[in-house]
C-alpha positions as CSV (number, residue, x, y, z in Angstrom):
1,M,1.3,5.7,24.9
2,T,0.3,8.6,26.0
3,F,1.6,10.8,23.6
4,L,-0.1,7.9,20.9
5,A,-2.8,8.7,22.9
6,T,-2.9,12.5,22.5
7,S,-2.1,12.3,18.9
8,G,-5.2,10.5,18.3
9,I,-3.5,7.2,17.9
10,F,-4.8,5.5,20.6
11,R,-7.6,6.5,22.9
12,E,-6.9,6.3,26.9
13,K,-9.7,5.4,29.6
14,T,-9.4,4.5,33.2
15,H,-10.9,2.4,34.9
16,Q,-13.2,2.4,37.6
17,E,-12.8,-0.4,40.6
18,H,-15.5,0.2,42.9
19,G,-16.2,4.4,42.2
20,V,-12.0,4.9,42.3
21,A,-9.9,5.0,39.3
22,A,-7.5,2.7,38.4
23,P,-3.9,3.9,38.8
24,E,-2.5,2.3,35.4
25,P,-5.3,3.6,32.2
26,Y,-6.0,1.9,29.2
27,Y,-6.1,2.2,26.0
28,H,-8.9,1.7,23.3
29,L,-8.4,1.6,19.1
30,T,-9.5,4.3,16.9
31,T,-10.3,4.7,13.9
32,A,-6.6,5.5,12.9
33,S,-5.1,2.8,15.0
34,R,-7.9,0.5,13.0
35,L,-5.4,0.1,10.8
36,L,-2.6,-0.6,11.8
37,V,-4.1,-3.9,13.2
38,D,-4.2,-7.2,11.2
39,D,-8.3,-7.5,10.0
40,E,-8.7,-8.8,7.3
41,D,-12.0,-10.0,7.8
42,T,-13.6,-7.6,5.6
43,T,-16.7,-9.5,5.1
44,R,-17.7,-9.4,9.2
45,G,-16.7,-5.5,9.2
46,G,-13.4,-5.7,9.3
47,H,-10.5,-4.1,7.4
48,P,-7.5,-4.3,5.5
49,C,-3.9,-3.5,8.0
50,I,-1.8,-0.5,6.0
51,S,0.8,-0.9,9.1
52,Q,3.6,-2.8,6.1
53,L,3.1,0.7,4.4
54,L,3.8,2.7,7.5
55,A,6.9,0.3,7.6
56,M,8.3,1.1,4.8
57,C,7.4,4.7,4.8
58,S,9.5,4.8,7.8
59,S,12.2,2.5,6.3
60,P,16.2,4.2,6.3
61,F,15.9,4.5,2.8
62,I,12.6,6.4,2.8
63,F,13.5,8.2,5.6
64,T,17.5,9.5,4.4
65,A,15.3,10.3,1.2
66,S,13.4,13.1,3.5
67,L,16.5,14.4,4.0
68,N,16.8,15.8,0.9
69,L,13.5,17.0,0.3
70,D,15.0,20.9,1.4
71,E,17.2,20.7,-0.9
72,W,15.3,19.6,-3.9
73,L,12.4,22.2,-3.8
74,K,15.3,24.2,-4.0
75,E,16.6,23.0,-7.6
76,E,15.9,24.8,-10.7
77,E,15.6,21.5,-12.5
78,D,13.0,17.9,-11.6
79,A,16.3,16.5,-13.1
80,R,16.2,13.6,-10.1
81,T,13.7,12.7,-6.7
82,P,14.6,12.9,-3.1
83,F,15.0,9.7,-3.5
84,A,17.4,9.6,-5.9
85,M,19.6,12.3,-4.7
86,A,19.7,10.0,-1.4
87,H,20.9,6.6,-3.1
88,G,22.1,7.8,-6.7
89,A,19.2,5.7,-8.1
90,G,15.3,5.6,-7.8
91,V,13.2,3.7,-5.7
92,Y,12.7,0.8,-8.5
93,D,16.4,0.4,-8.8
94,V,17.2,-0.3,-5.4
95,V,14.2,-2.6,-4.7
96,R,15.7,-4.4,-7.2
97,R,19.2,-4.4,-5.9
98,N,18.4,-4.8,-2.4
99,A,16.5,-7.6,-1.9
100,A,15.4,-6.2,2.0
101,F,13.6,-2.6,1.0
102,G,12.7,-4.6,-2.0
103,S,10.9,-7.2,0.3
104,C,9.6,-4.2,2.5
105,F,8.2,-2.2,-0.5
106,D,6.4,-5.5,-2.0
107,E,5.0,-6.1,1.5
108,A,4.0,-1.9,1.8
109,M,2.6,-2.3,-2.1
110,A,0.2,-5.4,-1.5
111,S,-0.8,-3.7,2.2
112,D,-2.0,-0.5,0.2
113,S,-3.8,-2.3,-2.8
114,R,-5.9,-4.7,0.1
115,F,-6.7,-0.8,1.2
116,V,-7.4,0.9,-1.9
117,S,-9.0,-1.5,-3.2
118,E,-12.1,-2.3,-1.0
119,I,-12.5,1.5,-1.5
120,V,-12.3,1.9,-5.8
121,V,-14.7,-1.2,-6.0
122,R,-17.1,-0.1,-3.3
123,D,-17.4,3.8,-4.0
124,Y,-16.0,3.6,-7.5
125,G,-17.2,0.9,-9.0
126,K,-19.6,2.9,-11.4
127,V,-15.9,4.4,-13.4
128,F,-16.1,0.1,-14.7
129,A,-19.5,0.9,-16.1
130,G,-19.2,-0.4,-20.4
131,V,-14.9,-0.7,-19.7
132,T,-13.8,-4.4,-21.0
133,S,-10.5,-4.4,-20.0
134,V,-8.4,-2.8,-17.3
135,V,-4.3,-3.4,-16.4
136,D,-3.0,-2.5,-13.3
137,V,0.5,-1.3,-13.9
138,G,2.5,-2.3,-10.9
139,G,0.3,-4.2,-9.5
140,H,2.4,-6.8,-7.5
141,N,0.3,-9.9,-7.0
142,G,-3.0,-8.8,-8.6
143,T,-4.9,-7.6,-5.5
144,M,-6.5,-4.9,-7.3
145,A,-6.8,-6.6,-10.4
146,R,-8.4,-9.4,-8.4
147,A,-10.8,-7.5,-6.7
148,I,-12.5,-5.3,-10.0
149,A,-12.4,-9.1,-11.6
150,K,-14.6,-9.9,-9.2
151,A,-16.6,-7.2,-8.4
152,F,-17.1,-6.5,-12.0
153,P,-17.1,-9.8,-13.8
154,H,-17.4,-8.2,-17.8
155,V,-14.0,-6.4,-17.1
156,T,-11.2,-8.4,-18.4
157,C,-8.1,-7.9,-16.0
158,S,-3.9,-7.7,-16.5
159,V,-1.3,-7.3,-14.6
160,L,2.3,-5.8,-15.8
161,E,4.3,-6.5,-13.1
162,L,8.3,-6.8,-13.4
163,P,9.8,-10.2,-14.4
164,R,10.7,-11.2,-10.6
165,V,7.5,-11.0,-9.0
166,V,5.5,-12.7,-12.9
167,D,7.3,-15.4,-11.8
168,A,6.5,-16.2,-8.3
169,M,2.6,-15.6,-9.0
170,P,0.9,-19.1,-9.3
171,A,-1.7,-18.3,-12.0
172,D,-5.5,-18.7,-10.8
173,G,-7.3,-17.9,-14.3
174,T,-8.7,-14.7,-12.1
175,V,-6.0,-12.3,-14.1
176,E,-3.4,-12.7,-16.4
177,F,0.5,-11.6,-15.1
178,I,2.7,-10.0,-17.9
179,A,6.0,-9.9,-17.9
180,G,7.5,-5.8,-18.7
181,D,9.0,-2.9,-17.6
182,M,6.6,0.0,-17.0
183,R,8.9,2.2,-18.2
184,E,9.8,0.5,-21.1
185,F,5.7,-0.6,-22.4
186,I,2.7,-0.8,-21.1
187,P,0.0,-3.5,-22.9
188,P,-3.0,-1.6,-24.9
189,A,-6.7,-1.3,-22.4
190,E,-9.6,1.0,-21.8
């Protein structure tokens, strides 16, 4: 905990009792560590949690890929990514063939979408002025598309996702889910 406090992830405090400092410190959340706590009630000032994204970034698949950065940076050709160098396949191919990593990846992308959608709608809403249609490519469960559709009802939102994801999504009338592969086809939209 001392390392995390020194790094700014937590704030260390000591407890004063009768004018004497307690032997054990206690810790408070900082702006950075609040992002790791599940507090999705944004109506009361809460915020989305991105701990799943950090879990994926520290997974063996991503860590192993990072070990290839040195070799990748020295290559003259941009033929393969560090991930492909480490695993013999791209991220999406590994997501499809490894259920555990696929689940970790899906959760990470969902947590990132919850975090980013709030910022997009709040700070960049002017981008949607005059736009009538949006396709969220690789939008998983439609978090970003739903946030846009809710904030800007004039925008028709679709999500292009892999069939395995689309098949698991219940229809709710807010967004349209389209099964496909972004490497093969992206539906037209503004």
